[in-house]
Residue frames relative to the residue before (quaternion, step in Angstrom):
aa qw qx qy qz dx dy dz
M 1.0000 0.0000 0.0000 0.0000 0.00 0.00 0.00
K 0.5461 0.6065 -0.3731 0.4413 3.56 1.29 -0.56
K 0.7210 0.4796 -0.2608 0.4268 3.54 0.89 -1.05
I 0.5839 0.5530 -0.3586 0.4739 3.46 1.26 -0.69
N 0.6707 0.4982 -0.3151 0.4502 3.63 0.84 -0.93
K 0.6166 0.5270 -0.3461 0.4714 3.61 0.98 -0.66
K 0.7239 0.4214 -0.3122 0.4483 3.56 0.78 -0.79
T 0.5794 0.5871 -0.3370 0.4539 3.56 1.22 -0.62
K 0.6356 0.5311 -0.3097 0.4670 3.53 1.03 -0.94
N 0.6565 0.5227 -0.3120 0.4455 3.52 0.94 -0.90
I 0.6503 0.5135 -0.3073 0.4680 3.57 0.84 -0.87
L 0.6605 0.5134 -0.2987 0.4593 3.62 0.93 -1.02
V 0.6686 0.4782 -0.3220 0.4697 3.64 0.84 -0.77
Q 0.6585 0.4923 -0.3140 0.4748 3.55 0.89 -0.75
L 0.6540 0.4605 -0.3366 0.4969 3.64 0.86 -0.77
L 0.6072 0.5401 -0.3609 0.4575 3.72 1.07 -0.69
V 0.6882 0.4816 -0.2830 0.4631 3.54 0.76 -1.04
G 0.6144 0.5626 -0.3072 0.4601 3.58 1.03 -0.86
L 0.6693 0.5316 -0.2569 0.4511 3.59 0.94 -1.08
L 0.6870 0.4728 -0.2590 0.4873 3.51 0.88 -1.17
L 0.6150 0.5483 -0.3227 0.4657 3.60 0.97 -0.78
G 0.6870 0.5203 -0.2516 0.4405 3.48 0.91 -1.13
L 0.6767 0.4555 -0.2969 0.4964 3.55 1.08 -0.73
F 0.6364 0.5193 -0.3367 0.4605 3.56 1.04 -0.62
L 0.7254 0.4177 -0.2730 0.4741 3.53 0.78 -0.92
G 0.6541 0.4941 -0.3316 0.4670 3.58 1.02 -0.67
G 0.7344 0.4446 -0.2460 0.4501 3.58 0.84 -0.77
F 0.7851 0.2713 -0.1550 0.5348 3.60 0.97 -0.61
L 0.7669 0.4025 -0.2818 0.4128 3.69 0.32 -0.86
V 0.6299 0.5556 -0.3485 0.4161 3.49 1.01 -0.78
S 0.5618 0.6146 -0.3855 0.3977 3.60 1.18 -0.54
M 0.4913 0.6706 -0.3964 0.3896 3.60 1.40 -0.21
F 0.7321 0.4626 -0.2196 0.4493 3.47 1.01 -1.11
E 0.3893 -0.6094 0.6252 0.2937 3.44 -1.54 0.34
L 0.2693 -0.8382 0.4514 0.1452 3.58 0.15 1.24
E 0.6314 0.5405 -0.3576 0.4259 3.52 1.10 -0.55
R 0.6258 0.5362 -0.3508 0.4448 3.60 1.17 -0.21
F 0.4983 0.6731 -0.4333 0.3330 3.59 1.24 -0.19
G 0.1086 0.7754 -0.6181 0.0706 3.53 -0.90 1.06
I 0.7461 -0.3518 0.2152 0.5227 3.70 -1.04 -0.16
D 0.6450 0.5362 -0.3479 0.4189 3.59 0.90 -0.67
I 0.6734 0.4649 -0.2933 0.4944 3.48 1.04 -0.72
M 0.5974 0.5219 -0.3745 0.4801 3.61 0.99 -0.59
I 0.6843 0.4600 -0.3327 0.4577 3.73 0.74 -0.79
Y 0.6322 0.5259 -0.3397 0.4564 3.50 1.03 -0.67
F 0.6063 0.5855 -0.2778 0.4609 3.47 1.15 -0.89
L 0.6895 0.4647 -0.2502 0.4960 3.60 1.02 -0.87
I 0.6453 0.5369 -0.3287 0.4327 3.49 1.13 -0.66
M 0.6463 0.5104 -0.2564 0.5061 3.43 1.19 -1.09
A 0.5884 0.5621 -0.3659 0.4516 3.72 1.03 -0.56
V 0.6456 0.5226 -0.2729 0.4854 3.56 1.05 -0.93
V 0.6386 0.5397 -0.2697 0.4776 3.53 1.02 -1.17
A 0.6483 0.5208 -0.2685 0.4862 3.62 0.89 -1.13
Y 0.6807 0.5019 -0.3042 0.4384 3.57 0.73 -0.87
L 0.6830 0.4931 -0.2824 0.4589 3.55 0.91 -0.94
L 0.6630 0.5006 -0.2819 0.4800 3.43 1.16 -0.89
Q 0.6586 0.4764 -0.3272 0.4819 3.69 0.90 -0.60
I 0.5582 0.5141 -0.4301 0.4890 3.66 1.11 -0.42
I 0.6910 0.4694 -0.3358 0.4353 3.60 0.54 -1.07
I 0.6217 0.5487 -0.3494 0.4362 3.64 1.00 -0.77
H 0.6534 0.5490 -0.2846 0.4367 3.48 1.02 -1.04
E 0.7132 0.4252 -0.2769 0.4836 3.57 0.82 -0.93
G 0.6173 0.5495 -0.3344 0.4529 3.47 1.17 -0.82
G 0.5985 0.5807 -0.3481 0.4283 3.62 1.23 -0.58
H 0.5893 0.5854 -0.2887 0.4761 3.41 1.20 -0.93
C 0.7145 0.4755 -0.2182 0.4645 3.44 0.86 -1.18
L 0.6051 0.5417 -0.3211 0.4870 3.62 1.09 -0.74
F 0.7053 0.4889 -0.2276 0.4601 3.51 0.66 -1.11
G 0.6178 0.5534 -0.3004 0.4711 3.48 1.09 -0.89
L 0.6678 0.4999 -0.2844 0.4725 3.49 0.89 -1.11
L 0.6642 0.5214 -0.2884 0.4515 3.61 0.91 -0.95
S 0.6815 0.4430 -0.2813 0.5101 3.59 1.28 -0.54
G 0.6108 -0.5780 0.3577 0.4061 3.55 1.22 0.03
F 0.4375 0.6936 -0.4665 0.3314 3.62 1.20 0.09
E 0.2974 -0.7486 0.5457 0.2308 3.55 -1.26 0.21
F 0.6400 -0.5811 0.3609 0.3499 3.56 -1.07 0.61
I 0.0697 -0.7747 0.6222 0.0886 3.66 -0.85 0.77
S 0.7937 -0.2263 0.1872 0.5327 3.54 0.64 -1.17
F 0.1575 -0.7778 0.6066 0.0472 3.59 -1.17 0.59
R 0.0381 0.8209 -0.5640 0.0805 3.60 -0.54 1.13
I 0.0747 -0.7375 0.6707 0.0257 3.54 -1.12 0.88
G 0.8028 -0.0130 -0.0563 0.5934 3.60 -0.46 1.14
S 0.7118 -0.4024 0.2615 0.5128 3.60 -0.45 -1.22
Y 0.4588 0.6245 -0.4525 0.4413 3.42 1.38 0.85
M 0.0364 0.8608 -0.5019 0.0760 3.49 -0.42 1.19
W 0.1632 -0.7757 0.6073 0.0531 3.52 -1.03 0.88
M 0.1012 0.8137 -0.5630 0.1034 3.61 -0.53 1.12
K 0.4561 -0.6883 0.5091 0.2430 3.37 -1.40 0.83
D 0.0671 -0.7869 0.6134 -0.0051 3.45 -0.68 1.13
Q 0.7714 -0.0916 -0.0059 0.6297 3.65 -0.16 1.29
D 0.7523 -0.3206 0.2349 0.5254 3.55 -0.59 -1.11
K 0.6332 0.5286 -0.3335 0.4565 3.71 1.17 0.43
I 0.3755 -0.7050 0.5589 0.2227 3.53 -1.12 0.76
K 0.0773 -0.8152 0.5736 0.0226 3.64 -0.58 1.00
F 0.3462 -0.7419 0.5355 0.2072 3.55 -1.07 0.65
K 0.0361 -0.8020 0.5955 -0.0288 3.64 -0.72 0.92
R 0.2762 -0.7062 0.6046 0.2437 3.50 -1.41 0.33
Y 0.2838 0.7671 -0.5390 0.2015 3.72 -0.53 0.94
R 0.1363 -0.8137 0.5651 0.0029 3.48 -0.87 1.08
L 0.1146 -0.7928 0.5929 0.0821 3.59 -0.79 0.88
A 0.4880 -0.7258 0.4055 0.2660 3.54 -0.37 1.47
G 0.7909 0.2991 -0.2390 0.4774 3.52 -0.93 0.81
T 0.7332 0.3965 -0.2434 0.4960 3.65 1.08 0.05
G 0.3145 -0.7572 0.5234 0.2322 3.62 -0.87 0.62
G 0.7761 -0.0799 0.0289 0.6249 3.53 1.26 -0.10
Q 0.1082 -0.7760 0.6155 0.0851 3.56 -1.36 -0.09
C 0.0484 -0.7629 0.6424 0.0539 3.67 -0.98 0.66
L 0.0536 -0.7787 0.6250 0.0092 3.64 -0.75 1.14
M 0.1495 -0.7446 0.6502 0.0197 3.45 -1.22 1.02
K 0.4390 -0.6426 0.5650 0.2739 3.41 -1.42 0.57
P 0.3184 -0.8008 0.4626 0.2079 3.66 -0.44 1.06
V 0.2389 -0.7041 0.6508 0.1535 3.57 -1.39 0.36
G 0.8520 0.1574 -0.0656 0.4950 3.56 -0.69 0.94
S 0.3889 -0.7589 0.4847 0.1946 3.54 -1.31 -0.02
K 0.2694 0.7853 -0.5040 0.2383 3.49 1.31 0.71
L 0.4970 -0.6723 0.4684 0.2858 3.57 -0.79 1.09
E 0.6555 0.5642 -0.3021 0.4009 3.60 0.90 -0.99
A 0.6517 0.5306 -0.3166 0.4399 3.49 1.00 -0.85
Y 0.6292 0.5270 -0.3075 0.4815 3.60 1.08 -0.87
C 0.6519 0.4971 -0.2921 0.4925 3.65 0.88 -1.01
L 0.6594 0.4625 -0.3393 0.4860 3.73 0.74 -0.76
Y 0.6154 0.5565 -0.3317 0.4490 3.63 0.92 -0.91
C 0.6820 0.4804 -0.2501 0.4914 3.64 0.87 -1.13
A 0.7476 0.4489 -0.2303 0.4320 3.53 0.84 -0.96
G 0.5121 0.6990 -0.4057 0.2909 3.59 1.23 -0.72
G 0.6065 0.5352 -0.3811 0.4476 3.80 0.79 -0.68
G 0.7102 0.4784 -0.2571 0.4480 3.58 0.55 -1.19
I 0.6653 0.4903 -0.3036 0.4741 3.58 0.85 -0.97
C 0.6621 0.4959 -0.3145 0.4656 3.68 0.84 -0.66
N 0.6003 0.5342 -0.3545 0.4781 3.53 1.04 -0.71
L 0.7161 0.4464 -0.2686 0.4645 3.61 0.80 -1.02
L 0.6148 0.5334 -0.3743 0.4443 3.70 1.00 -0.57
V 0.6771 0.4687 -0.2974 0.4832 3.57 0.96 -1.02
S 0.5840 0.5690 -0.3935 0.4246 3.56 0.91 -0.57
L 0.6593 0.5263 -0.2879 0.4533 3.52 1.06 -1.11
I 0.6450 0.5097 -0.3379 0.4583 3.52 1.02 -0.85
F 0.7285 0.4284 -0.3112 0.4346 3.60 0.67 -0.78
L 0.5353 0.6144 -0.3807 0.4370 3.58 1.31 -0.32
I 0.6740 0.5207 -0.2472 0.4620 3.38 1.19 -0.90
L 0.6345 0.4890 -0.2950 0.5209 3.49 1.13 -0.95
G 0.6601 0.4972 -0.3722 0.4226 3.69 0.75 -0.60
L 0.6848 0.4352 -0.3280 0.4838 3.60 1.13 -0.55
V 0.6439 0.5342 -0.3428 0.4272 3.60 1.04 -0.39
F 0.7794 0.3460 -0.1383 0.5036 3.47 0.88 -1.10
H 0.2630 -0.8287 0.4838 0.1002 3.74 -0.78 0.70
D 0.4408 0.6425 -0.5132 0.3598 3.57 1.01 0.47
M 0.4993 -0.7290 0.3949 0.2517 3.50 -0.85 1.15
L 0.5983 0.5496 -0.3491 0.4670 3.57 1.11 -0.80
F 0.6663 0.5107 -0.2855 0.4623 3.65 0.97 -0.99
H 0.6309 0.5412 -0.3298 0.4477 3.46 1.08 -0.78
I 0.6251 0.5196 -0.3256 0.4830 3.58 1.02 -0.78
F 0.6529 0.5025 -0.3422 0.4517 3.67 0.97 -0.73
C 0.6354 0.5259 -0.3087 0.4738 3.56 1.16 -0.96
F 0.6167 0.5342 -0.3605 0.4521 3.64 0.96 -0.93
C 0.6685 0.5242 -0.3057 0.4300 3.58 0.83 -0.92
M 0.6867 0.4986 -0.2644 0.4582 3.50 0.91 -1.08
V 0.6128 0.5143 -0.3173 0.5092 3.64 1.06 -0.86
G 0.7436 0.4403 -0.2783 0.4192 3.70 0.49 -1.04
I 0.6765 0.4607 -0.3104 0.4835 3.56 0.84 -0.82
G 0.6752 0.5467 -0.2923 0.3997 3.47 0.97 -0.95
L 0.6155 0.5537 -0.2917 0.4791 3.52 1.19 -0.81
L 0.6364 0.5668 -0.2780 0.4433 3.44 1.17 -1.20
L 0.7253 0.4539 -0.2434 0.4568 3.54 0.70 -1.20
G 0.6336 0.5488 -0.3188 0.4425 3.56 1.06 -0.95
L 0.7288 0.4559 -0.2467 0.4473 3.54 0.63 -1.10
L 0.7009 0.4884 -0.2734 0.4421 3.55 0.95 -1.00
N 0.6436 0.4821 -0.2989 0.5139 3.63 1.37 -0.31
L 0.7280 0.4385 -0.2638 0.4563 3.61 1.07 -0.67
I 0.6116 0.5018 -0.3457 0.5047 3.52 1.10 -0.72
P 0.4927 -0.6976 0.4396 0.2782 3.75 -0.69 1.07
L 0.1335 0.7859 -0.5866 0.1428 3.56 -0.55 1.21
D 0.0561 -0.7720 0.6267 0.0897 3.69 -0.76 0.79
A 0.0127 -0.7830 0.6165 -0.0816 3.58 0.13 1.31
D 0.8140 -0.1269 0.1346 0.5507 3.70 -0.91 -0.80
I 0.7566 0.0983 -0.0531 0.6442 3.50 1.17 -0.86
P 0.4253 -0.7125 0.4650 0.3086 3.60 -0.82 0.80
N 0.4221 -0.7386 0.4667 0.2420 3.57 -0.77 1.02
D 0.7187 -0.4136 0.3129 0.4631 3.64 -1.32 0.13
G 0.6923 0.4858 -0.3204 0.4267 3.59 0.70 -0.79
Y 0.5998 0.5408 -0.3522 0.4731 3.58 1.08 -0.59
N 0.6621 0.5126 -0.2777 0.4709 3.54 0.97 -0.94
I 0.6418 0.4940 -0.3290 0.4857 3.51 1.07 -0.68
Y 0.6394 0.5201 -0.3181 0.4685 3.64 1.05 -0.90
C 0.6711 0.4890 -0.3167 0.4584 3.64 0.93 -0.74
L 0.5774 0.5418 -0.3644 0.4901 3.63 1.19 -0.62
L 0.6960 0.4800 -0.2783 0.4557 3.58 0.76 -1.09
K 0.7156 0.4606 -0.2655 0.4530 3.62 0.81 -0.92
E 0.7411 0.1180 -0.0981 0.6537 3.71 1.15 -0.60
K 0.1989 -0.8416 0.4873 0.1212 3.51 -0.03 1.20
A 0.5569 0.6089 -0.3713 0.4258 3.55 1.30 -0.48
S 0.6068 0.5677 -0.3800 0.4063 3.66 1.18 -0.51
V 0.3983 0.6605 -0.5285 0.3546 3.62 1.21 0.24
Q 0.5849 0.5612 -0.3639 0.4589 3.65 1.14 -0.59
S 0.6666 0.4927 -0.3154 0.4620 3.65 0.91 -0.86
I 0.6512 0.4438 -0.3470 0.5086 3.76 0.77 -0.74
Y 0.5665 0.5464 -0.3830 0.4836 3.72 0.98 -0.54
Q 0.6979 0.4312 -0.2849 0.4957 3.70 0.72 -1.04
Q 0.6000 0.5828 -0.3638 0.4098 3.67 0.90 -0.78
L 0.7244 0.4245 -0.2617 0.4760 3.56 0.85 -1.13
M 0.6263 0.5449 -0.3471 0.4363 3.62 0.97 -0.68
L 0.6415 0.5379 -0.2993 0.4577 3.38 1.13 -0.85
A 0.5857 0.5760 -0.3401 0.4577 3.59 1.14 -0.69
K 0.6670 0.5571 -0.2705 0.4142 3.32 1.07 -1.14
E 0.6454 0.5491 -0.2765 0.4532 3.50 1.14 -1.09
L 0.7006 0.4795 -0.2508 0.4652 3.56 0.98 -1.05
S 0.6099 0.5357 -0.3343 0.4789 3.62 1.16 -0.56
D 0.6584 0.5104 -0.2807 0.4766 3.54 1.17 -0.60
G 0.5891 -0.6425 0.3228 0.3687 3.54 1.48 0.19
K 0.4368 0.6993 -0.4755 0.3069 3.67 1.20 0.11
R 0.4256 -0.6593 0.5745 0.2326 3.37 -1.38 0.69
W 0.6804 -0.5198 0.3154 0.4091 3.53 -1.19 0.39
K 0.6225 0.5707 -0.3029 0.4416 3.54 1.14 -0.67
E 0.6828 0.4697 -0.2784 0.4855 3.49 1.32 -0.52
I 0.5501 0.6103 -0.3947 0.4112 3.65 1.32 -0.19
D 0.4840 -0.6441 0.5202 0.2834 3.60 -0.93 0.88
E 0.4395 -0.7192 0.4729 0.2570 3.50 -0.66 1.18
K 0.5803 0.5898 -0.4109 0.3827 3.68 1.14 -0.54
L 0.5903 0.5794 -0.3623 0.4296 3.68 1.14 -0.45
L 0.7008 0.3984 -0.2287 0.5457 3.63 1.26 -0.34
E 0.5395 0.5709 -0.4629 0.4108 3.72 1.09 0.39
L 0.3481 -0.7208 0.5762 0.1649 3.58 -0.91 1.20
Y 0.5539 -0.5740 0.5108 0.3206 3.57 -1.31 0.51
E 0.6104 -0.5841 0.3748 0.3819 3.60 -1.10 0.67
G 0.8309 0.2076 -0.1830 0.4828 3.47 -1.02 0.93
A 0.3087 0.7613 -0.4985 0.2767 3.60 1.16 0.45
D 0.3954 -0.7249 0.5288 0.1961 3.48 -0.93 1.16
L 0.3355 -0.7902 0.4784 0.1848 3.62 -0.32 1.16
T 0.6176 0.5189 -0.3573 0.4708 3.62 1.12 -0.19
N 0.5206 0.5570 -0.4174 0.4945 3.60 1.19 -0.05
P 0.4131 -0.7794 0.4043 0.2417 3.62 -0.27 1.32
L 0.5771 0.5682 -0.3970 0.4320 3.55 1.16 -0.23
N 0.6801 0.4450 -0.2768 0.5126 3.45 1.17 -0.66
T 0.5674 0.5806 -0.3713 0.4507 3.57 1.16 -0.79
C 0.6839 0.4945 -0.3379 0.4166 3.64 0.63 -0.77
I 0.6422 0.4965 -0.3181 0.4898 3.57 1.00 -0.68
E 0.6853 0.4509 -0.3372 0.4619 3.68 0.84 -0.72
A 0.6183 0.5101 -0.3495 0.4852 3.67 0.96 -0.78
S 0.6248 0.5144 -0.3517 0.4704 3.68 0.90 -0.74
K 0.5803 0.5688 -0.3419 0.4721 3.59 1.05 -0.91
G 0.6938 0.4886 -0.2665 0.4571 3.62 0.67 -1.19
A 0.6437 0.5253 -0.3215 0.4542 3.66 0.94 -0.94
R 0.6644 0.4908 -0.3160 0.4667 3.58 0.98 -0.90
L 0.6255 0.5512 -0.3542 0.4236 3.55 0.88 -0.77
V 0.6376 0.5347 -0.3031 0.4644 3.52 1.12 -0.98
A 0.6073 0.5388 -0.3147 0.4918 3.67 1.06 -0.96
L 0.7380 0.3965 -0.2483 0.4863 3.62 0.78 -0.73
R 0.4602 -0.7124 0.4241 0.3175 3.60 1.29 0.30
K 0.4265 0.6323 -0.5016 0.4083 3.63 0.97 0.74
Y 0.0771 -0.8749 0.4775 0.0234 3.46 0.68 1.24
D 0.6772 0.5155 -0.3204 0.4159 3.57 0.72 -0.91
E 0.5894 0.5750 -0.3105 0.4749 3.64 1.20 -0.79
A 0.6882 0.5535 -0.2119 0.4184 3.29 0.90 -1.46
K 0.7019 0.4745 -0.2870 0.4470 3.41 0.90 -1.11
K 0.6113 0.5607 -0.3426 0.4411 3.60 0.98 -0.83
C 0.6832 0.4948 -0.2695 0.4644 3.56 0.88 -1.03
L 0.7228 0.4661 -0.2696 0.4332 3.62 0.85 -0.92
E 0.6114 0.5775 -0.3018 0.4491 3.46 1.16 -0.85
N 0.6579 0.4938 -0.3105 0.4765 3.53 0.95 -1.03
L 0.6842 0.4846 -0.3055 0.4513 3.67 1.04 -0.63
Y 0.6309 0.5511 -0.3234 0.4401 3.51 1.10 -0.82
Q 0.6792 0.4904 -0.2988 0.4571 3.65 1.06 -0.52
K 0.5978 0.5496 -0.3563 0.4621 3.58 1.33 0.08
D 0.4750 -0.6399 0.4842 0.3612 3.55 -1.18 0.40
I 0.0188 0.8239 -0.5434 0.1596 3.41 0.06 1.54
S 0.5975 -0.5606 0.4164 0.3941 3.72 -1.08 0.50
T 0.6573 -0.6116 0.3199 0.3026 3.52 -1.07 0.96
I 0.5976 0.5115 -0.3692 0.4949 3.66 1.14 -0.75
Y 0.7179 0.4157 -0.3171 0.4596 3.74 0.66 -0.67
R 0.5856 0.5508 -0.3911 0.4481 3.62 1.09 -0.56
T 0.6462 0.5498 -0.3007 0.4355 3.46 0.91 -1.02
S 0.6634 0.5456 -0.2619 0.4401 3.50 0.95 -1.06
V 0.6508 0.5217 -0.2692 0.4815 3.50 1.07 -1.01
M 0.6557 0.5326 -0.2957 0.4460 3.47 0.97 -0.97
Y 0.6046 0.5387 -0.3594 0.4638 3.58 1.02 -0.80
D 0.7127 0.4511 -0.2826 0.4568 3.62 0.75 -1.04
L 0.6244 0.5155 -0.3442 0.4753 3.77 0.96 -0.53
V 0.6661 0.4667 -0.3231 0.4838 3.49 0.92 -0.73
L 0.6458 0.5087 -0.3434 0.4542 3.61 1.03 -0.61
I 0.5714 0.5446 -0.3603 0.4971 3.58 1.11 -0.69
E 0.6680 0.5263 -0.3001 0.4321 3.65 0.81 -1.07
L 0.6453 0.5165 -0.2723 0.4927 3.58 1.13 -0.94
L 0.7301 0.4675 -0.2360 0.4390 3.66 0.90 -0.79
T 0.7798 0.4031 -0.0876 0.4708 3.42 1.10 -0.87
S 0.8087 0.3941 -0.2133 0.3809 3.59 0.68 -0.89
D 0.4464 -0.6837 0.5133 0.2642 3.63 -0.89 0.99
D 0.7730 0.1697 -0.1568 0.5908 3.63 0.97 -0.45
I 0.1901 -0.8643 0.4584 0.0820 3.49 0.22 1.44
N 0.0239 0.7975 -0.5997 0.0613 3.59 -0.85 0.93
V 0.0649 -0.8438 0.5327 -0.0066 3.52 0.14 1.31
D 0.5092 0.6544 -0.4072 0.3829 3.53 1.26 -0.22
Q 0.5675 0.6073 -0.3737 0.4116 3.63 1.03 -0.40
Y 0.7507 0.3119 -0.2267 0.5364 3.60 1.31 -0.27
M 0.7371 0.4051 -0.1900 0.5064 3.54 1.27 -0.42
D 0.2290 -0.7431 0.6240 0.0773 3.49 -0.71 1.22
S 0.7106 -0.4612 0.3002 0.4384 3.59 -1.19 0.16
K 0.6154 0.5798 -0.3107 0.4343 3.47 1.14 -0.77
M 0.6821 0.4835 -0.2737 0.4755 3.56 1.02 -1.05
K 0.5741 0.5900 -0.3403 0.4544 3.62 1.21 -0.71
K 0.7067 0.4328 -0.2979 0.4738 3.58 0.75 -1.06
R 0.6024 0.5539 -0.3613 0.4469 3.64 1.04 -0.64
M 0.6697 0.5359 -0.2630 0.4418 3.44 0.89 -0.95
N 0.6941 0.4929 -0.2375 0.4679 3.48 1.04 -0.97
R 0.6808 0.4549 -0.3121 0.4819 3.55 1.23 -0.39
E 0.6129 0.6007 -0.3289 0.3941 3.45 1.21 -0.55
K 0.0052 -0.8255 0.5605 -0.0667 3.67 -0.55 1.21
S 0.7290 0.4035 -0.2739 0.4803 3.64 1.22 0.29
D 0.5894 0.5593 -0.3641 0.4552 3.62 1.33 -0.15
I 0.3996 -0.7672 0.4518 0.2182 3.54 -0.44 1.10
S 0.5858 0.5470 -0.3380 0.4933 3.65 1.18 -0.46
S 0.6767 0.4553 -0.2956 0.4974 3.46 0.72 -1.03
L 0.6838 0.5116 -0.2906 0.4316 3.74 0.79 -0.87
L 0.5919 0.5274 -0.3416 0.5049 3.57 1.24 -0.71
D 0.6867 0.4788 -0.3138 0.4481 3.58 0.72 -0.87
Q 0.6758 0.5176 -0.3198 0.4160 3.51 0.98 -0.87
F 0.5875 0.5876 -0.3108 0.4616 3.43 1.33 -0.61
G 0.7005 0.4953 -0.2280 0.4605 3.46 1.02 -1.04
I 0.6363 0.5306 -0.3147 0.4632 3.50 1.21 -0.69
D 0.6678 0.5151 -0.2604 0.4701 3.57 1.03 -1.03
L 0.6554 0.5061 -0.2808 0.4853 3.57 1.07 -0.86
L 0.8739 0.2327 -0.0924 0.4166 3.49 0.46 -1.15
V 0.6873 0.3921 -0.2387 0.5629 3.56 1.23 -0.43
N 0.7943 0.3102 -0.2028 0.4814 3.67 0.48 -0.86
K 0.3188 -0.7884 0.4714 0.2335 3.51 1.37 -0.17
D 0.4691 0.6851 -0.4098 0.3776 3.63 1.17 0.55
E 0.1013 -0.8550 0.5045 0.0651 3.56 0.36 1.17
E 0.5521 0.5655 -0.4071 0.4578 3.69 1.17 -0.37
Q 0.7306 0.4170 -0.2842 0.4599 3.55 0.72 -1.05
A 0.5600 0.5815 -0.3800 0.4515 3.67 1.27 -0.49
M 0.6666 0.4696 -0.3052 0.4919 3.59 0.93 -0.72
V 0.5924 0.5046 -0.3817 0.4988 3.67 1.05 -0.32
D 0.6399 0.5193 -0.3193 0.4679 3.65 1.01 -0.82
L 0.6334 0.5851 -0.2746 0.4255 3.48 1.19 -0.84
K 0.6552 0.4961 -0.3010 0.4837 3.38 1.16 -0.96
Y 0.6466 0.5238 -0.3270 0.4478 3.62 0.94 -0.76
F 0.6353 0.5473 -0.3224 0.4393 3.52 1.13 -0.91
N 0.6670 0.5021 -0.2834 0.4719 3.59 0.94 -1.06
D 0.6281 0.5076 -0.3486 0.4756 3.66 1.00 -0.67
A 0.6936 0.4353 -0.3188 0.4772 3.72 0.80 -0.85
C 0.5874 0.5666 -0.3964 0.4205 3.65 1.00 -0.47
K 0.5759 0.6322 -0.3563 0.3764 3.67 1.09 -0.69
T 0.7945 0.2640 -0.1213 0.5333 3.45 0.95 -0.96
Y 0.3943 0.7199 -0.4941 0.2868 3.75 1.24 0.01
P 0.4584 -0.7447 0.3974 0.2783 3.73 -0.66 0.95
S 0.7658 0.3179 -0.2522 0.4989 3.60 1.06 -0.39
E 0.3902 -0.7596 0.4795 0.2023 3.64 -0.49 1.26
G 0.6352 0.5588 -0.3281 0.4203 3.55 1.02 -0.76
I 0.6730 0.4684 -0.3260 0.4705 3.54 0.92 -0.75
V 0.5821 0.5616 -0.3796 0.4490 3.54 1.09 -0.64
E 0.6183 0.5577 -0.3310 0.4440 3.59 0.86 -0.93
D 0.6672 0.5159 -0.2680 0.4656 3.51 0.91 -1.12
M 0.6880 0.4951 -0.2756 0.4535 3.55 0.80 -0.97
K 0.6433 0.5103 -0.3203 0.4724 3.64 1.07 -0.73
E 0.6075 0.5336 -0.3618 0.4640 3.51 1.07 -0.48
F 0.6116 0.5314 -0.3186 0.4920 3.59 1.09 -0.78
I 0.5603 0.5598 -0.3805 0.4773 3.80 0.99 -0.58
N 0.6937 0.4664 -0.2976 0.4612 3.63 0.77 -1.08
L 0.6315 0.5476 -0.3356 0.4344 3.62 0.97 -0.83
L 0.6549 0.5134 -0.2743 0.4819 3.51 1.01 -1.00
E 0.6582 0.4704 -0.3341 0.4836 3.65 0.83 -0.72
E 0.6554 0.5291 -0.3267 0.4287 3.61 0.99 -0.70
R 0.5853 0.5331 -0.3533 0.4984 3.58 1.31 -0.58
K 0.6476 0.5247 -0.3485 0.4288 3.62 0.91 -0.65
M 0.6505 0.5274 -0.2894 0.4636 3.55 1.12 -0.61
């Protein structure tokens, strides 16, 4: 019931924001336009400008995280728009192709210190910049009177307000938004340690380190940490993934099953599920992946052709459960293709070892 309430709350907030924005934009900004001049050419231009404005506001949003992170003393790790990613590897900037479902982009920074204000500003930076840019284009739209420029301003204001508000108002949908992370930091101030660890872990993985090379202290939670706080969930899920990579399957299963039973964010529930399925494939004589995968998760896995954890499980299920070697080879091709652009070379090495272990089980 609690999970349903959370989902319902998210939907209601999004609908309310959409309604208020619709009333604002419809009642005020549309007055800028000479509506009688709207024809098919103007509508096409409007749609093009909406796409351009969306892309620009995504860049502005992630740039805001980067700007406020730098102002807080953080160091650059990676910057992603859609599936285009630039990341710092040692002293070089590398280009990668990687998409995280449910996100339009992401900016990761290496943190300095443990000041709560710095992390709150870093999280809020994207939404703040969206709102500031929206205000600038609102003023420009009022000052200048060219209709085509008005349309562009309209799109920049509308999309900027939407992205800014839906990122700053705390929402824990499939992926916790910036506002929800700030809410968790303020509610459980000790979790500032967890966001520090999360960003430091991102730095270690971006440098190409494998799980066995990661200091286990980076994955130790503070006493009494609330595992439903997504900042803590991330660390505990990473701890489980590291234990799997170290082949400590019993410890990993205990850690991950405890997490799986809690009301955690969908992105982490999915990650934990993938690791539990992998353990089942690697260790059980009577494999039963259905204990972790409901119909929704199965559909999600079957659609996923870019997530190496999902593809690894798909390969194992087709090879060992469905006994379909032909489909397993298709899964393996998708897996190898995804590995070529995956941002962490160390994780790829770990995953490829699991492919070998699954093939050995078939023999």
